[in-house]
C-alpha positions as CSV (number, residue, x, y, z in Angstrom):
1,M,0.0,0.0,0.0
2,T,1.4,3.4,-1.0
3,N,1.3,6.1,1.6
4,V,0.5,9.4,-0.2
5,L,0.5,12.6,1.7
6,P,-2.4,15.0,1.1
7,Q,-0.2,17.7,-0.6
8,Q,1.3,15.0,-2.8
9,R,-2.1,13.7,-3.9
10,L,-3.3,17.3,-4.5
11,L,-0.3,18.0,-6.8
12,L,-0.7,14.8,-8.7
13,E,-4.4,15.4,-9.2
14,L,-3.9,19.0,-10.3
15,I,-1.3,18.0,-12.9
16,A,-3.3,15.0,-14.1
17,Q,-6.3,17.2,-14.7
18,S,-4.5,20.2,-16.2
19,G,-1.7,18.4,-18.1
20,D,2.0,19.2,-18.0
21,I,3.0,22.3,-16.0
22,A,6.1,24.5,-15.8
23,V,7.8,24.4,-12.4
24,P,10.9,26.1,-11.1
25,S,14.1,24.3,-12.0
26,S,15.9,25.4,-8.9
27,D,15.0,25.1,-5.2
28,N,13.0,28.2,-4.3
29,G,12.2,27.0,-0.8
30,T,8.4,26.5,-1.4
31,V,6.2,23.6,-0.4
32,L,5.4,23.2,-4.1
33,Y,9.1,22.5,-4.9
34,R,9.6,20.1,-2.0
35,T,6.4,18.2,-2.8
36,L,7.4,18.1,-6.5
37,K,10.7,16.5,-5.6
38,E,9.1,14.0,-3.2
39,C,6.7,12.9,-6.0
40,E,9.5,12.7,-8.5
41,A,11.6,10.5,-6.1
42,E,8.6,8.1,-5.8
43,G,8.3,7.9,-9.6
44,W,4.9,9.6,-9.6
45,L,6.2,12.6,-11.7
46,K,8.7,13.0,-14.4
47,V,10.5,16.4,-14.5
48,K,12.4,17.4,-17.6
49,P,14.3,20.6,-18.5
50,F,12.1,23.1,-20.3
51,G,14.1,26.3,-20.4
52,A,14.5,29.8,-18.9
53,G,14.7,28.5,-15.3
54,F,11.8,26.2,-15.6
55,D,11.2,22.4,-15.9
56,K,8.2,20.5,-17.2
57,A,6.4,18.2,-14.7
58,S,4.3,15.3,-16.1
59,V,2.4,12.7,-14.2
60,T,3.6,9.1,-14.8
61,D,1.4,6.1,-15.2
62,L,2.3,5.1,-11.6
63,G,1.4,8.7,-10.5
64,R,-2.0,8.4,-12.2
65,T,-2.8,5.2,-10.3
66,V,-1.8,6.7,-7.0
67,S,-3.8,9.9,-7.5
68,S,-7.0,8.2,-8.7
69,P,-10.0,8.5,-6.4
70,A,-10.2,4.7,-5.9
71,S,-6.7,4.7,-4.2
72,P,-6.9,4.9,-0.3
């Protein structure tokens, strides 16, 4: 069973609903950045360089299964 924190689930659901998003490429000290890196470490998100100080965050297939409403 995967233990997903509320802020992680929220980020995954937002990106899954809206599509890929631009995120800061360097640590700016925000909860968003920390949560983004936690999700990336779990394999729920893929972050790729985008340009001009930003990266592109995409939900992986594993991230979609974790963020689905049927997941506890």
